[in-house]
C-alpha positions in Angstrom: 97.0 82.7 114.4 94.0 81.0 115.8 90.1 81.5 115.1 89.0 78.6 117.3 88.1 81.1 119.6 85.9 84.1 119.3 82.9 85.5 120.7 80.8 88.7 121.1 78.6 90.6 123.1 76.3 92.4 120.9 76.3 96.2 121.6 72.8 97.0 120.6 72.5 99.5 117.8 71.0 102.8 119.1 68.7 104.9 117.3 69.6 108.2 115.8 68.8 110.3 118.9 70.7 108.2 121.2 73.7 107.9 118.8 74.1 111.8 118.5 73.9 112.0 122.3 76.7 109.6 122.7 78.9 111.3 120.1 78.6 114.5 121.8 79.5 113.1 125.0 82.6 111.8 123.6 83.4 114.9 121.9 83.1 116.8 124.8 84.5 114.4 127.5 87.7 113.5 125.1 88.0 109.9 126.7 85.4 107.8 125.7 85.9 104.0 124.6 86.1 105.1 121.1 88.8 107.7 121.9 90.6 105.3 123.7 90.6 102.1 121.7 90.0 103.6 118.0 92.1 106.3 117.7 96.0 106.1 117.7 98.3 108.9 118.1 102.0 109.0 117.8 104.9 111.2 118.5 105.7 113.7 115.2 108.7 112.6 113.8 110.0 114.4 110.5 108.3 111.4 108.3 105.3 111.6 110.6 104.9 115.4 110.1 105.3 115.0 106.1 102.5 112.4 106.2 100.6 114.6 108.6 100.8 117.3 106.1 99.5 115.4 103.2 96.5 117.4 101.9 93.2 115.7 101.1 92.8 114.3 97.7 91.5 116.9 94.8 88.0 115.4 95.6 88.2 116.9 99.2 87.1 113.5 100.5 88.7 111.8 103.4 90.8 108.6 102.5 89.6 105.5 104.5 91.8 102.3 104.4 90.3 98.8 105.3 92.1 95.9 105.9 90.2 92.9 104.1 87.2 92.4 102.3 84.4 92.3 104.8 85.6 95.6 106.2 85.6 97.1 102.8 82.2 96.1 102.1 80.7 97.3 105.6 82.8 100.5 105.2 81.8 101.2 101.7 78.4 100.7 102.5 78.5 103.5 105.3 80.8 105.9 103.5 78.9 105.7 100.0 80.4 108.2 97.7 81.4 110.7 100.7 84.7 109.2 101.4 87.3 107.1 99.2 87.7 103.8 100.5 90.3 101.3 99.5 91.5 97.7 100.8 95.0 96.5 102.0 94.4 92.9 101.9 93.3 91.9 98.2 90.3 89.6 98.2 91.5 86.0 97.8 94.6 86.5 99.5 95.2 84.7 102.9 94.4 87.2 105.6 95.3 85.2 108.6 99.1 85.2 107.6 99.3 88.3 105.5 102.5 90.1 105.1 102.3 93.9 104.5 103.8 95.4 101.6 105.5 98.8 100.9 102.4 99.8 99.0 100.3 99.1 102.3 102.7 101.2 104.3 102.4 104.5 101.5 98.5 103.9 101.8 98.5 104.0 105.6 100.9 107.1 105.7 98.4 108.9 103.6 95.2 107.7 104.8 92.8 109.7 107.4 91.1 106.5 108.7 92.1 103.0 109.2 89.0 100.4 109.4 90.0 96.9 111.2 88.2 93.9 112.2 90.3 93.5 115.5 90.8 90.5 117.8 94.2 89.9 116.6 93.1 89.0 113.2 95.1 91.5 111.1 98.7 90.7 112.8 100.4 92.5 110.0 98.8 96.1 110.9 101.1 97.0 114.1 104.4 97.2 112.1 102.7 98.5 109.0 101.1 101.4 110.9 104.5 102.0 113.1 106.4 102.4 109.6 103.8 104.4 107.9 104.7 107.3 110.7 101.2 108.9 110.2 100.4 110.5 113.6 97.1 111.9 112.6 95.7 108.5 111.5 92.2 107.5 113.3 91.7 103.9 114.0 88.3 102.0 113.7 88.1 98.8 115.4 85.0 97.2 114.5 84.9 94.6 117.2 84.5 97.1 119.9 81.5 96.1 122.3 81.6 92.8 121.0 82.1 89.8 123.4 84.4 87.4 121.6 83.5 83.8 121.8 86.7 82.1 123.5 85.0 78.4 123.2 82.8 76.9 120.7 81.0 73.4 121.5 81.9 71.1 120.8 85.5 71.4 119.4 87.9 68.9 118.2 91.6 69.3 119.1 93.9 70.2 116.2 97.6 69.6 115.4 100.2 71.5 117.1 100.7 73.6 113.9 97.1 75.1 114.2 97.6 75.5 118.2 100.7 78.1 117.2 97.9 80.5 116.0 96.1 80.2 119.2 94.8 83.8 119.9 93.8 84.8 123.4 91.7 87.5 122.1 89.1 85.1 120.8 87.8 83.9 117.3 87.7 87.0 114.9 84.9 86.0 112.7 82.4 88.4 113.7 81.3 89.6 110.5 79.7 86.1 109.6 76.8 86.8 112.3 74.4 89.3 110.4 73.5 90.7 114.4 77.1 91.1 115.1 77.7 92.6 111.6 75.1 95.2 112.6 77.3 96.4 115.4 80.4 96.4 113.3 78.7 98.8 110.7 77.5 101.1 113.7 81.1 101.1 114.8 82.4 102.1 111.5 79.4 104.9 111.3 80.5 106.3 114.6 84.3 106.4 113.7 83.5 108.2 110.4 81.6 110.9 111.9 84.3 111.3 114.5 86.9 111.8 111.5 84.3 113.6 109.2 81.7 115.2 111.2 80.7 117.4 108.2 79.2 114.3 106.3 77.6 113.1 109.4 74.1 112.9 107.9 75.3 110.8 105.0 77.0 108.2 107.4 74.0 107.9 109.4 71.6 107.6 106.6 73.8 104.9 104.7 74.2 103.0 108.0 70.8 103.1 108.5 69.9 101.4 105.2 72.5 98.8 105.4 71.6 97.6 109.0 67.9 97.2 107.7 69.2 94.8 105.4 71.3 93.0 108.1 68.1 92.6 110.4 66.2 91.2 107.3 68.9 88.6 106.5 69.0 87.6 110.4 65.1 87.2 110.0 65.8 84.9 106.9 68.5 82.8 108.8 66.2 82.6 111.9 63.0 81.5 110.1 65.0 79.0 107.8 67.2 77.3 110.4 64.9 77.0 113.4 63.6 74.0 111.4 66.7 72.0 112.2 68.0 72.8 115.7 71.5 71.4 116.6 72.6 70.6 113.3 76.1 69.5 113.6 78.5 70.3 110.6 82.6 69.8 110.3 84.3 72.8 108.8 88.1 73.1 107.7 88.3 76.4 108.8 87.1 77.8 112.2 84.9 80.5 110.9 81.6 79.9 111.7 81.1 79.6 115.6 79.2 83.0 115.9 77.0 81.9 113.0 76.6 78.6 114.6 75.8 80.0 118.0 73.4 82.6 116.7 71.1 80.0 114.9 71.5 76.9 117.3 74.1 75.1 115.2 77.1 73.1 116.0 80.3 73.6 114.3 83.5 71.1 114.6 86.3 72.7 113.5 88.9 70.2 112.7 91.2 72.9 110.8 91.5 76.4 112.2 93.1 78.0 109.3 92.2 76.7 105.9 94.8 74.8 104.2 95.2 73.4 100.5 96.6 70.2 101.9 95.2 68.5 104.9 97.4 66.6 107.3 96.8 63.0 108.4 95.8 64.2 111.7 93.3 66.6 110.5 91.6 63.6 108.6 91.8 61.5 111.5 89.9 64.4 113.3 87.2 64.5 110.9 86.5 61.0 111.2 86.6 60.9 115.0 84.2 63.7 114.9 81.8 62.0 112.6 81.7 58.9 114.7 81.3 61.0 117.9 78.6 63.1 116.7 75.4 63.1 114.6 77.3 65.1 111.7 75.2 66.2 108.9 77.8 67.4 106.4 81.3 68.4 105.7 82.3 71.9 104.5 84.8 73.3 102.7 85.5 76.9 101.2 85.7 78.4 97.9 89.0 78.5 96.5 90.3 75.7 98.6 91.8 72.2 96.8 88.8 69.9 97.5 90.3 66.7 96.1 91.2 65.3 99.6 88.0 66.4 101.0 85.7 64.9 98.2 87.4 61.7 98.6 87.2 61.8 102.6 83.3 62.9 102.2 82.9 59.6 99.9 84.5 57.6 102.9 82.4 59.1 105.4 79.2 59.0 103.4 78.6 62.6 103.8 78.0 65.4 101.4 80.8 68.2 100.8 79.4 71.5 100.7 81.1 75.1 100.2 80.4 77.6 103.1 81.9 81.0 102.3 83.9 83.0 105.0 83.9 86.1 102.8 87.5 86.5 102.7 87.2 86.4 98.9 84.7 87.9 96.5 83.1 90.9 94.9 83.7 94.5 96.4 80.0 95.5 96.1 78.7 96.1 99.4 75.8 94.0 98.4 78.1 91.1 97.9 77.8 90.4 101.6 74.2 89.5 101.3 74.4 87.6 98.3 77.1 85.4 99.8 75.5 85.2 103.2 72.0 84.2 101.6 73.9 81.3 99.5 75.3 80.2 102.7 71.7 80.0 104.1 70.6 78.0 101.5 73.7 75.7 101.9 73.2 75.3 105.4 69.4 74.5 104.7 70.4 71.7 102.5 73.1 70.2 104.7 71.0 70.2 107.8 67.9 68.7 106.3 
């Protein structure tokens, strides 16, 4: 599944009064964008009826399943202690080619809400949801209202193996742009309010606090990276086009999905890109075998850095800010 493509139209975060007005309209009209795109219903079968009759946990809280780490971080931040939030794909597991487990099916069968990134990233979900037979499951697509990036500039063509992952929906790595992350948080807030209106005030207050932190993070990125406009860097995972676009950087992705071992064509693409563009640095990711990359960086006389796509890490919602601030420091050093 490709990530070389993705972009986003930022649906601006509205104030509390406007959010309430939009919510009232969605509840009365019954056919808003959220209803059409984010809540899925299915015909009741015996298995579906059993899942639908599953009572809330003894805590009385709604059960919210999230797909992978960034979705968990954002959802947990909004839900706080008001809802029970769990994760389907363990942090550190490759989400792009993830295969669901029976435990995933069981978890969705008993969940009230499912939060996903969307844009084709979670390919395992369709069959998993179908097998779960939960007609009352509400789905929150966090990238609703975001315009995907379908082209990044410049792009180096990758191997046929990578092209097999091409996704017409665009590049899914929206969460790595703090401004677009605000829209994802707002979508989660609105979806939880629809699913659990009694706790509306808690979801709104938590979202306001987290979005305020995202605003601060965005300001830090802007102030720091405006000093190095058009900095060009090579990545071995096409995860950073939104980040690059937001802060006037240029990502050259020679590998779309992270691989422990680079193919000869990937190495050649990197060499060609360095020659063609004024590349400042090479970027790997935490957890990827860097032996070949280290050798390649020496041959190209470039420093090899680590840039975190947040697909692995701590489940504390504050981890997002720690990892992104580390990314900012890395970019600042690499782009000097």
